C-alpha angles and dihedrals in degrees: 000000000000116000127191123218137172103274174198103120114281099039117134088253089057094049093046091049094050093048099042100036108025092163092064121088109233120226119185118232130189101227142015090245090056091055092052094044093050092049091048090050093049093243089116122038093204139014131196119214133176110231106174144004129209091230105036101026124217123018091229097193090059093045091054091046092054089065087072095060114126111160102004123081140177110280102176144350134219134188115220125193108226122210115183124212133188119230137176139166095263099028093232120129092200092068097048115111100160136019127203128208146131111294092247092053091048092054090048089058102033097107091049092056094040090054101040108018109020091158092065112098113224112216125189123226138166098280144344091259091051086054089060091051091050093048091049092048096047096043124190116038095023127099139175133224104214148119119299090245093053094049094051093041092055093049101255129139122243118247102173142328140217092043095147114117093229113053089200092058111159135169125203116217129191126208115223126206142133124277134037121286118235116252113259101182091250103068142138131208125209123205141160133198146169131208132244092231136007106248140143115279098022097120093035089058090055095046090048090060090058093044093051090049089048091237115155118225115219098183139012126177139153133222130188111268088221092223103087134358109265095027115116143184114220120214119202132180117191141172117268141050126273090237094058110103097233091049093046090051092054092046091052091053091046092057090057094050099047137069097216123017126190124190107195094181147269118265144163113284115246107255101198142352122268132197125034 
């Protein structure tokens, strides 16, 4: 099976994909939206997307993009331990004036640079592996925040490692594909919804459904609905599979209480972190 990831080669998405799903054939994509569109169109059989980080929280661009899913759904999740390294052409920290990386990686290292190297300008780019290409192309004065594999692969010299602010830095990825995964007994379901009107008790009514069914919520977040200020879309992950009767019952009630309802899929719960 062919699986898209945010490239170029050597990004954390690439490394996570290769370690967690070695049977899949990785294909580099330029954006998260491209990955989703290619899976929806059947040009890719799978797609790997980062959805949240233990330091910076939700990857909001991915969360918003998931609202456009039609045929694809989440098939699996993995948790990848992320360790950031600093690379440059000469390997000398004294010559570094600017460092490139993905916006999420920059935020995960911002305190480190503010404390130790406040003069270094942090510049966002499409991915951590793209950062290595930019640093290599621009030469002296430019650096990249990336994985150790990416830095070496793109011909850079290592300056230092473990520069992330949180030493327990982990990213959760989801694997997209078509079809419904088979219940395993240790599953999660991901949904999102918005309400018809903003009124007191809306969210409480939803949460009460889960409480009465004794379903544990593992994540709840909100994002602007982008239609009117004060209107939100709520994202919830909870324990259980959509085909289990008590889960199906709650989902049926949710559909009646909400304006827009999104079922992203049911999938096996990640058992332990990989990478690092």
